[in-house]
VMD Tcl script that builds the backbone (N, CA, C; Angstrom):
set m [mol new atoms 306]
animate dup $m
set s [atomselect $m all]
$s set {name element resname resid chain x y z} {
  {N N UNK 1 A 11.651 -9.920 8.999}
  {CA C UNK 1 A 10.538 -9.059 8.081}
  {C C UNK 1 A 10.776 -8.920 7.213}
  {N N UNK 2 A 9.617 -8.202 5.686}
  {CA C UNK 2 A 10.214 -7.668 5.125}
  {C C UNK 2 A 8.966 -5.866 4.769}
  {N N UNK 3 A 9.785 -5.420 3.699}
  {CA C UNK 3 A 9.606 -4.359 3.429}
  {C C UNK 3 A 9.568 -3.844 1.829}
  {N N UNK 4 A 8.504 -3.297 1.635}
  {CA C UNK 4 A 8.109 -2.844 0.359}
  {C C UNK 4 A 8.472 -1.245 0.372}
  {N N UNK 5 A 7.939 -0.332 -1.148}
  {CA C UNK 5 A 8.380 0.934 -1.139}
  {C C UNK 5 A 8.055 1.100 -2.759}
  {N N UNK 6 A 6.726 0.872 -2.569}
  {CA C UNK 6 A 5.706 1.014 -4.650}
  {C C UNK 6 A 5.603 2.620 -4.260}
  {N N UNK 7 A 5.905 2.456 -5.757}
  {CA C UNK 7 A 5.459 4.474 -5.875}
  {C C UNK 7 A 4.714 3.949 -7.942}
  {N N UNK 8 A 3.622 5.311 -8.021}
  {CA C UNK 8 A 3.234 5.207 -9.056}
  {C C UNK 8 A 2.755 6.043 -9.126}
  {N N UNK 9 A 1.703 6.363 -10.641}
  {CA C UNK 9 A 1.334 7.769 -10.878}
  {C C UNK 9 A -0.286 7.626 -11.275}
  {N N UNK 10 A -1.214 7.835 -10.830}
  {CA C UNK 10 A -2.725 7.454 -11.712}
  {C C UNK 10 A -3.114 9.185 -12.811}
  {N N UNK 11 A -4.400 8.836 -13.367}
  {CA C UNK 11 A -4.154 9.975 -14.284}
  {C C UNK 11 A -5.430 10.672 -13.616}
  {N N UNK 12 A -5.307 12.397 -13.558}
  {CA C UNK 12 A -6.036 13.087 -13.160}
  {C C UNK 12 A -7.164 12.743 -12.460}
  {N N UNK 13 A -8.174 11.868 -13.250}
  {CA C UNK 13 A -9.769 11.699 -12.822}
  {C C UNK 13 A -9.634 10.569 -11.879}
  {N N UNK 14 A -8.885 9.603 -11.732}
  {CA C UNK 14 A -8.906 9.178 -10.973}
  {C C UNK 14 A -8.840 9.080 -9.574}
  {N N UNK 15 A -7.506 9.949 -9.076}
  {CA C UNK 15 A -6.874 10.163 -8.105}
  {C C UNK 15 A -7.600 10.290 -6.552}
  {N N UNK 16 A -8.887 10.798 -7.185}
  {CA C UNK 16 A -10.138 10.709 -5.631}
  {C C UNK 16 A -10.463 9.111 -5.754}
  {N N UNK 17 A -10.625 8.326 -6.484}
  {CA C UNK 17 A -11.129 6.786 -5.923}
  {C C UNK 17 A -9.722 6.472 -5.726}
  {N N UNK 18 A -9.303 6.424 -6.361}
  {CA C UNK 18 A -7.679 5.469 -5.859}
  {C C UNK 18 A -7.598 6.340 -3.977}
  {N N UNK 19 A -7.662 7.530 -3.555}
  {CA C UNK 19 A -7.503 8.146 -2.211}
  {C C UNK 19 A -8.354 6.938 -1.579}
  {N N UNK 20 A -9.502 6.626 -1.800}
  {CA C UNK 20 A -10.564 6.600 -0.924}
  {C C UNK 20 A -10.697 4.939 -0.848}
  {N N UNK 21 A -10.445 4.085 -2.418}
  {CA C UNK 21 A -9.836 2.941 -1.963}
  {C C UNK 21 A -8.398 2.687 -1.438}
  {N N UNK 22 A -7.129 3.382 -1.006}
  {CA C UNK 22 A -6.701 2.842 -0.154}
  {C C UNK 22 A -7.230 3.748 0.936}
  {N N UNK 23 A -7.937 4.379 1.154}
  {CA C UNK 23 A -8.727 4.524 2.747}
  {C C UNK 23 A -9.261 3.348 3.059}
  {N N UNK 24 A -10.086 2.522 2.655}
  {CA C UNK 24 A -10.797 1.717 2.539}
  {C C UNK 24 A -9.558 0.286 3.552}
  {N N UNK 25 A -8.678 -0.060 2.870}
  {CA C UNK 25 A -7.749 -0.842 2.765}
  {C C UNK 25 A -7.323 -0.779 3.903}
  {N N UNK 26 A -6.853 0.637 3.936}
  {CA C UNK 26 A -6.872 0.833 5.991}
  {C C UNK 26 A -7.058 1.002 7.332}
  {N N UNK 27 A -8.662 0.852 6.675}
  {CA C UNK 27 A -9.856 0.511 7.481}
  {C C UNK 27 A -9.900 -0.273 7.971}
  {N N UNK 28 A -9.789 -1.183 6.680}
  {CA C UNK 28 A -10.292 -2.909 6.819}
  {C C UNK 28 A -8.932 -3.327 8.018}
  {N N UNK 29 A -7.860 -3.241 7.529}
  {CA C UNK 29 A -6.218 -3.567 8.380}
  {C C UNK 29 A -6.664 -3.024 9.789}
  {N N UNK 30 A -7.102 -1.773 9.975}
  {CA C UNK 30 A -7.174 -1.781 11.385}
  {C C UNK 30 A -7.799 -2.474 12.110}
  {N N UNK 31 A -9.832 -2.779 11.204}
  {CA C UNK 31 A -10.304 -3.630 11.848}
  {C C UNK 31 A -9.883 -4.497 12.063}
  {N N UNK 32 A -9.577 -5.364 11.157}
  {CA C UNK 32 A -8.953 -6.897 11.606}
  {C C UNK 32 A -8.098 -6.594 12.118}
  {N N UNK 33 A -7.268 -5.773 13.335}
  {CA C UNK 33 A -6.095 -5.762 14.086}
  {C C UNK 33 A -5.354 -6.607 13.598}
  {N N UNK 34 A -4.548 -5.849 12.169}
  {CA C UNK 34 A -3.296 -6.830 11.893}
  {C C UNK 34 A -1.849 -6.757 12.288}
  {N N UNK 35 A -1.643 -6.826 13.847}
  {CA C UNK 35 A -1.116 -6.255 14.087}
  {C C UNK 35 A 0.560 -7.038 14.144}
  {N N UNK 36 A 0.296 -7.749 12.686}
  {CA C UNK 36 A 1.901 -8.430 12.326}
  {C C UNK 36 A 2.381 -6.954 10.132}
  {N N UNK 37 A 1.186 -6.499 10.272}
  {CA C UNK 37 A 1.204 -5.194 9.153}
  {C C UNK 37 A 1.604 -3.544 9.525}
  {N N UNK 38 A 2.333 -3.180 8.848}
  {CA C UNK 38 A 2.717 -2.067 9.043}
  {C C UNK 38 A 2.600 -1.510 7.966}
  {N N UNK 39 A 1.761 -0.848 7.742}
  {CA C UNK 39 A 1.308 0.086 5.463}
  {C C UNK 39 A 0.800 1.372 6.308}
  {N N UNK 40 A 1.347 2.305 5.146}
  {CA C UNK 40 A 1.059 3.636 4.725}
  {C C UNK 40 A 0.946 4.087 3.852}
  {N N UNK 41 A 0.247 5.262 3.050}
  {CA C UNK 41 A 0.447 5.489 1.625}
  {C C UNK 41 A -0.223 6.823 1.959}
  {N N UNK 42 A 0.945 7.629 0.490}
  {CA C UNK 42 A 1.473 9.271 0.785}
  {C C UNK 42 A 0.708 9.811 -0.435}
  {N N UNK 43 A 0.481 10.704 -0.611}
  {CA C UNK 43 A 0.238 11.682 -2.525}
  {C C UNK 43 A 1.166 12.492 -2.033}
  {N N UNK 44 A 1.965 12.516 -2.820}
  {CA C UNK 44 A 2.950 13.759 -3.432}
  {C C UNK 44 A 2.177 15.337 -3.734}
  {N N UNK 45 A 2.964 15.698 -3.344}
  {CA C UNK 45 A 2.204 17.100 -4.007}
  {C C UNK 45 A 1.975 17.679 -5.004}
  {N N UNK 46 A 1.824 16.571 -6.280}
  {CA C UNK 46 A 1.322 16.706 -7.402}
  {C C UNK 46 A -0.025 16.419 -7.521}
  {N N UNK 47 A -0.586 15.585 -6.624}
  {CA C UNK 47 A -1.845 15.335 -6.537}
  {C C UNK 47 A -2.302 13.866 -7.215}
  {N N UNK 48 A -1.400 13.528 -8.063}
  {CA C UNK 48 A -1.960 12.384 -8.462}
  {C C UNK 48 A -0.165 10.666 -8.719}
  {N N UNK 49 A 0.580 11.622 -7.431}
  {CA C UNK 49 A 1.700 10.301 -7.871}
  {C C UNK 49 A 1.234 9.507 -6.550}
  {N N UNK 50 A 1.322 8.443 -6.073}
  {CA C UNK 50 A 1.197 7.812 -4.828}
  {C C UNK 50 A 2.307 7.172 -4.105}
  {N N UNK 51 A 2.714 6.663 -2.950}
  {CA C UNK 51 A 3.527 5.928 -2.149}
  {C C UNK 51 A 3.268 5.276 -1.570}
  {N N UNK 52 A 3.612 4.137 -1.572}
  {CA C UNK 52 A 2.782 2.989 -0.651}
  {C C UNK 52 A 4.072 2.334 0.408}
  {N N UNK 53 A 4.386 2.724 1.658}
  {CA C UNK 53 A 5.438 1.814 2.195}
  {C C UNK 53 A 4.772 0.900 3.380}
  {N N UNK 54 A 5.111 -0.702 3.068}
  {CA C UNK 54 A 4.729 -1.620 4.031}
  {C C UNK 54 A 5.654 -2.411 4.188}
  {N N UNK 55 A 5.590 -2.167 6.074}
  {CA C UNK 55 A 6.343 -3.458 7.022}
  {C C UNK 55 A 5.362 -4.521 6.873}
  {N N UNK 56 A 5.759 -6.493 6.769}
  {CA C UNK 56 A 5.011 -7.515 7.252}
  {C C UNK 56 A 6.528 -8.356 8.275}
  {N N UNK 57 A 5.701 -8.434 9.236}
  {CA C UNK 57 A 6.304 -9.029 10.226}
  {C C UNK 57 A 7.127 -10.552 9.756}
  {N N UNK 58 A 6.344 -11.338 8.897}
  {CA C UNK 58 A 5.953 -12.236 7.719}
  {C C UNK 58 A 5.751 -12.714 6.712}
  {N N UNK 59 A 5.829 -14.090 6.074}
  {CA C UNK 59 A 5.401 -14.293 5.460}
  {C C UNK 59 A 3.848 -14.319 5.788}
  {N N UNK 60 A 3.316 -14.682 6.919}
  {CA C UNK 60 A 2.227 -14.960 7.205}
  {C C UNK 60 A 1.224 -13.344 7.082}
  {N N UNK 61 A 1.703 -12.438 7.494}
  {CA C UNK 61 A 1.552 -11.180 7.519}
  {C C UNK 61 A 0.967 -11.182 6.124}
  {N N UNK 62 A 1.959 -10.729 5.553}
  {CA C UNK 62 A 1.704 -10.095 4.301}
  {C C UNK 62 A 1.360 -10.912 3.949}
  {N N UNK 63 A 0.756 -12.316 3.663}
  {CA C UNK 63 A -0.274 -13.001 3.320}
  {C C UNK 63 A -1.966 -12.288 3.281}
  {N N UNK 64 A -1.279 -12.119 4.916}
  {CA C UNK 64 A -3.384 -11.386 5.577}
  {C C UNK 64 A -3.433 -10.474 4.377}
  {N N UNK 65 A -2.202 -9.659 4.426}
  {CA C UNK 65 A -2.061 -8.120 3.509}
  {C C UNK 65 A -2.661 -8.234 2.186}
  {N N UNK 66 A -2.341 -9.213 1.324}
  {CA C UNK 66 A -2.536 -9.303 0.596}
  {C C UNK 66 A -4.114 -10.279 -0.044}
  {N N UNK 67 A -4.291 -10.632 1.432}
  {CA C UNK 67 A -5.610 -11.559 0.251}
  {C C UNK 67 A -6.801 -10.690 0.877}
  {N N UNK 68 A -6.509 -9.693 1.648}
  {CA C UNK 68 A -7.572 -8.649 2.636}
  {C C UNK 68 A -8.616 -7.771 1.138}
  {N N UNK 69 A -9.625 -8.638 0.799}
  {CA C UNK 69 A -10.490 -8.701 -0.418}
  {C C UNK 69 A -10.765 -6.754 -0.501}
  {N N UNK 70 A -10.713 -5.765 0.474}
  {CA C UNK 70 A -10.253 -4.300 0.164}
  {C C UNK 70 A -9.002 -4.343 -0.283}
  {N N UNK 71 A -7.790 -4.861 -0.737}
  {CA C UNK 71 A -6.575 -4.522 -0.914}
  {C C UNK 71 A -6.504 -5.536 -2.237}
  {N N UNK 72 A -7.384 -6.184 -2.612}
  {CA C UNK 72 A -7.444 -7.150 -3.609}
  {C C UNK 72 A -8.712 -6.182 -4.670}
  {N N UNK 73 A -9.462 -5.534 -3.896}
  {CA C UNK 73 A -10.346 -4.269 -4.702}
  {C C UNK 73 A -9.434 -3.044 -5.194}
  {N N UNK 74 A -8.203 -2.334 -4.899}
  {CA C UNK 74 A -8.172 -1.165 -4.645}
  {C C UNK 74 A -6.643 -2.032 -5.500}
  {N N UNK 75 A -6.392 -3.345 -5.442}
  {CA C UNK 75 A -5.017 -3.332 -7.180}
  {C C UNK 75 A -6.154 -3.428 -8.487}
  {N N UNK 76 A -7.593 -3.725 -7.894}
  {CA C UNK 76 A -8.251 -4.067 -9.786}
  {C C UNK 76 A -8.618 -2.874 -10.399}
  {N N UNK 77 A -8.995 -2.373 -8.959}
  {CA C UNK 77 A -9.385 -0.776 -9.769}
  {C C UNK 77 A -8.416 0.317 -10.454}
  {N N UNK 78 A -7.307 -0.151 -9.651}
  {CA C UNK 78 A -5.881 0.321 -10.045}
  {C C UNK 78 A -5.204 0.429 -11.242}
  {N N UNK 79 A -4.950 -0.976 -11.453}
  {CA C UNK 79 A -5.170 -1.673 -13.076}
  {C C UNK 79 A -6.039 -1.382 -13.917}
  {N N UNK 80 A -7.651 -1.103 -13.594}
  {CA C UNK 80 A -8.008 -1.500 -14.782}
  {C C UNK 80 A -7.995 0.342 -14.881}
  {N N UNK 81 A -7.493 1.430 -13.950}
  {CA C UNK 81 A -7.580 2.790 -14.425}
  {C C UNK 81 A -5.760 2.846 -15.458}
  {N N UNK 82 A -5.555 2.300 -15.418}
  {CA C UNK 82 A -4.848 2.452 -17.006}
  {C C UNK 82 A -3.166 3.572 -15.821}
  {N N UNK 83 A -2.865 3.365 -15.391}
  {CA C UNK 83 A -2.323 4.115 -14.613}
  {C C UNK 83 A -1.006 4.823 -14.968}
  {N N UNK 84 A -0.759 6.130 -15.575}
  {CA C UNK 84 A 0.091 7.280 -16.138}
  {C C UNK 84 A 1.046 6.343 -15.628}
  {N N UNK 85 A 2.129 6.113 -14.842}
  {CA C UNK 85 A 3.559 5.016 -14.651}
  {C C UNK 85 A 2.169 3.811 -13.988}
  {N N UNK 86 A 2.822 3.444 -14.565}
  {CA C UNK 86 A 2.307 2.366 -13.090}
  {C C UNK 86 A 3.223 1.325 -11.564}
  {N N UNK 87 A 2.388 1.073 -11.085}
  {CA C UNK 87 A 3.129 0.228 -10.133}
  {C C UNK 87 A 4.831 0.100 -9.908}
  {N N UNK 88 A 5.583 0.475 -9.648}
  {CA C UNK 88 A 7.254 -0.429 -9.582}
  {C C UNK 88 A 7.428 -0.941 -7.050}
  {N N UNK 89 A 7.751 -1.763 -7.422}
  {CA C UNK 89 A 7.399 -2.299 -6.074}
  {C C UNK 89 A 8.931 -2.195 -6.043}
  {N N UNK 90 A 9.938 -2.344 -4.613}
  {CA C UNK 90 A 11.035 -2.339 -5.121}
  {C C UNK 90 A 11.007 -2.717 -2.437}
  {N N UNK 91 A 11.587 -4.607 -3.098}
  {CA C UNK 91 A 11.728 -5.290 -1.479}
  {C C UNK 91 A 12.762 -4.419 -1.031}
  {N N UNK 92 A 12.525 -4.017 0.293}
  {CA C UNK 92 A 13.884 -3.286 1.240}
  {C C UNK 92 A 14.435 -4.040 2.371}
  {N N UNK 93 A 15.250 -4.171 2.762}
  {CA C UNK 93 A 15.983 -4.916 3.738}
  {C C UNK 93 A 16.023 -4.049 4.336}
  {N N UNK 94 A 15.582 -4.103 6.003}
  {CA C UNK 94 A 16.436 -3.117 6.986}
  {C C UNK 94 A 17.433 -3.283 7.119}
  {N N UNK 95 A 18.128 -1.778 7.291}
  {CA C UNK 95 A 19.670 -2.066 8.014}
  {C C UNK 95 A 19.476 -1.205 9.386}
  {N N UNK 96 A 18.377 -0.490 9.569}
  {CA C UNK 96 A 18.246 0.000 11.319}
  {C C UNK 96 A 17.108 0.964 11.215}
  {N N UNK 97 A 16.744 0.681 12.878}
  {CA C UNK 97 A 15.547 1.848 12.939}
  {C C UNK 97 A 15.544 1.778 13.926}
  {N N UNK 98 A 14.892 2.961 14.145}
  {CA C UNK 98 A 15.090 4.002 16.123}
  {C C UNK 98 A 13.928 3.358 16.676}
  {N N UNK 99 A 12.989 2.556 16.138}
  {CA C UNK 99 A 12.004 2.357 16.916}
  {C C UNK 99 A 11.929 0.681 16.714}
  {N N UNK 100 A 11.371 -0.306 17.016}
  {CA C UNK 100 A 11.143 -1.691 17.222}
  {C C UNK 100 A 10.426 -2.157 15.903}
  {N N UNK 101 A 10.003 -2.068 14.922}
  {CA C UNK 101 A 9.069 -2.331 13.785}
  {C C UNK 101 A 8.069 -3.440 13.932}
  {N N UNK 102 A 8.787 -4.694 14.597}
  {CA C UNK 102 A 7.609 -5.383 15.412}
  {C C UNK 102 A 7.526 -6.195 16.885}
}
mol reanalyze $m
mol bondsrecalc $m
mol representation Tube
mol addrep $m
């Protein structure tokens, strides 16, 4: 299993667009039935800081996620928006869980 934590800040004028782009990615993942991908995104109370948490059963599931067209569009739009704080990704090692991730 692979897990990643990503945090970044967008310009206030891009925050709603970013949220809509994230929702599209989530819709596409649900519709694709990607059972090897568990992905969540949150917005902090400042309205411009976004946090993403993803878990992938294996490399193949990660590839499914990163090759999803809406995820690629989301990434391109985020980059083009010139975020106030660029995305910082941190890969995590699972120590324990109260549920079976996959």
